N, C-alpha and C positions, 0 to 999 in steps of 0.2 A: 390368526393361527389357532387361538383358543376355540373359535367356532369350528374350524376345520377338524380339530381333535375331537370335539363333542360329536360331530357328525360321524367320524370314524368309529367312535366308541358306539354310538347309536346303530351304525351299520352292522358292527360285529354282533351286538346283541340281537338285532333283528335276524341276522343269518343263523345264529345258534337257535334262536326260537323256531325258526322255519324248519330246520333240518334235524334238530334234536340229536346231535352227535353224541357218542360216548368219548370221542377223542378230538381234541382240537390241537393241531400241529402247527406251530408258528415259525416264521422265517423273517429275518430282517425287520423292516418297519412296521410289520404286523404286531410286534411285541406290545408296544405302548397302548394301541387301541383295545388289546385284550387283557389289560390288567384288571379292570373292574369286572368285565365277564368272568375272570378267573376267581374273583371273590364272591360272585353272585351264584354261579352254578356249581355247587359243591359236589354234584353227582357226575361231573365231567372232568376227565384228566386233561390237563393242559401240558404240552411239551414245547420246548423252544430249541431249535438247532442253532448252535452258535457256529456261524459260517467263517469265522476268522479267529486269529488268536485273541484272547479275552479282552485286552485293553483296547484294541482296535475295534472290536465288535461293540464294546460298550459305549465308546466315544467319550464326550465330556459332559459336564453339567448335570441337569436333572435326569437325562436319559441313563447315565451310568448309575446314578443313586437308585433309580427305580429298578434296574436290572439287579443291583446287588441285594435289594430288599426282596423282590418277588421271586427271583430265581431260587431262593432258599426256602420259599414258603408255598405259594400257590401254583408255580410254573416250574415243571422239571426241565433242566437243561440237558441237552445231548451235544457232545463234541464230535469233531470229524476225524481226529487222529490222536495218537498218544501225546505228540508234542502239543497239540491244541489243549488237550486235557491238562497237560502239565501247566500250561500258561493259564488255564482256568483256575486250577488249584492255587497257583501263585497269586492271582489277582483277586479271587474271591474268598480263598481260605477253606474250600471244601471240594470234594469231587463232584463231577457231573453225574447224571443218572446212568449215562452209558457213553461208550465210545463206539460210534458207527462210522466207518469210512464211506466216502461218497461212492455211488455207482453210476454206470452209464447205460443208456439204451444201446441196442446193437448199432454199429456205425456202418450203413450200407450206402451204396452209390445211389444217387438220385438220377433222374432222367437227363440231368445236365452234365453227367460225369464226363462224357466224351469231349464236350466243348470246354469244360474246365481243364481237362487233361491237355488239350491242344493249346489253350491259353497259357498254362504253365510252361509247357515245352517252348512256346513261342518267346517267352522271356529270357531263355537261355542264350548266352553268347557263344556257346559251342557244345559239342556233344558230351563233354565231361564235366559240365558246370553242375555243381551240387545245389540242390534246392532246399533252403531253410524257410520255415514258416513260423510266424508269430501271430497268435490270435489273442488279443486283449483290448480291453477298453483304454481310452487315453486318460489315464489317471496317474498321479504320483505313486500309487502303489505298485503300478507295473513297471515303472523305471525305464521307460523307452530310451532315455538318455544313455544308460549302460548298454543296452542293446545296439543301438545305432553307433555309439562310439566303438564298441568292439568290432563291428562289422566294417566300419570305416578304416580301422587300422588293419584288419586282415586283408580287405580288398587292396589297400595300399601296398601290403606286403606281397601281392601277387597271387593270392589264392583265387581260384576259379569258383567263385561262390555267389549265390543270389539269395537275398533276404526279401520275402514277401510278407508284408504286414497287413493283417486283417483287423479291423477295429472301427467302432463308431466314432463320429466326430462331433460330439455335443458341443464342445468348445472350439470354435473356429480358430481362435488364437492359439490354442494348444497344438492344433494340428498344423498351423503354419510355422509355429516355433519347432516342432519336431522335424518337419520337412526341411526346415533351413539348416538342420544339423547334418543332413545327408550330403556326403561329398561326391558321391557317384549315383545319380538318379537312375542309371541303367541297370544298377545292381542292387539297389535297395528301393523297393517300389511299394507304395501305399495303395492298397485295393479297396479301401473303404469297408462298409459293413457288408456282410454276406449271410444269407439265410441257408447256405449249403456248404458249411465249413467242412463237413465230412468229405465232399469232393475234392477239396483242396488238400486235405490231410492225406487222402488216398493217392494224390498226384505228387506229394513231396516226399523227400527222404528223411528230413530232420525237422525237429519242432523245437522252438526256443521259448524260454520264459525267463525274464530278467527281473522279476518282482523284488521289491524290497521287503514286503511281508506278505504272507498267505495264510489261508486256512488249509484246505486240501483242494487245489484247483481242478475243476472238471476238465479243463483244457488239457492237462497232462494225461488224464485218464482217456479222453477221447483220442488223443494222439496215439497212445499205446494200442487202443483197440483197433486203430487204423494201421497199425505196424510202423508208425513213425518213431525213430530214435530221438528221444527228448534230451535236451541240455537245459538246465536250470540252476538258478541260484539256490543256495541251501536254506531256504526260509520256511517258516511255518511247518506244515505238515508234509511238505515236499520230500524231505529226507526219509520219512516213513514209507513213501511210495518208491522212491529212487534208491535202491539199495544193491543193484547189481548192474555193473557197467556194461554188461552184454546187451542189456535192453535199454539203458538210459544213463545219464551221467550228471553229476553235480559239479558246479564250480566250487573252489574252496571258500571263496567269500564274494563280496558285492563289488569288487574292483574290476576294471577293464582288463588288467593283466591276467586276473584269475579266470575271468570268463572267456578271454581269448584262448587261454591254455586248454580250457574244457572243450571249446569248439574245435581247436586243432586236434585234440585227442580223439574227438568223435569222428573227424575226417580220416583218421588213420585207421579206423575200424571198418569192418564190413558188416553193417547191421543186417540181420536176418528178419524180414518182415513176419514171417510165419512164427519165429520164436517169440518176438515181441508181442504179437497178437495173443499167442497162447498164454504168455505170462499174465497179461492184463485180463484176459477172458476168464482166467481161473480165480481172480481176485476182485474185480471191480465191475461186475455186472449189476444192472439195476435190480434184477430179480434177487440176488444175494443181499444187496442193500435193503430192499423192501422187507425181505424175511426177517432181517435183524430188527428193523423198526417195528415189525408186527410182534416180535418177541418181547420187546421193551414196553409196548403199549399193553400187552397182556400181563405184564409183570412177571415175566419168566426170566 
């Protein structure tokens, strides 16, 4: 492990010497290998985007201690939402350098759209079946147990709905466990990993996120830019995005009862894809996000 870290640090230094950047912008696991470079290269500005609520991002042990030390000194932190910044202040005791909400690229159809549309329509059990889509890695953070439990209950209650779950399966036991929770396998379907999730979003009416914690999830923004009506748990920076139930909806808490209530409320609405797209396109484009980063990098 120590040898691997040394190699990562050496690789970071080599990359900086090669490209001679004015700015180094870090994400995730890139933080630790760039600690020493941030001390060596005084003429370079180092920034780190905190992609989650502060304590979850920091983790435990030496990694948390390193973040607490260097984010106040040689590396400037950026948070994703007001809520995430509040968690940062509570955890670290000082403000981040800036709050910059995530942004997304344009969500266009791929050449596979027609086949995906036909695939999704083929899962329906009738012409009035409502399609819900979940896109999330299989991890405790994403709380698939809540999602599946809520849909099991709604389907048992007679709602004509279908849940499609897209996600990678790095842990086969986790996949098998989640699949074992499904009570109706014709209405809750695991699709595996997909490289064209925009086609599935454009072919679905609703998007669901059942996370136990979050930063500001890109999946919510992508869904909105595709015109999907989102239903999510009220965690992390999600409430900073979901503030108008004409375009998306929050559950009251992380219980099955509350998530079911939110899903039923969503089913009673008539979401307007054009209105949803307009709302998200006015706030969460990658161009707007990039412009805010440039302003922070330039010290404006």
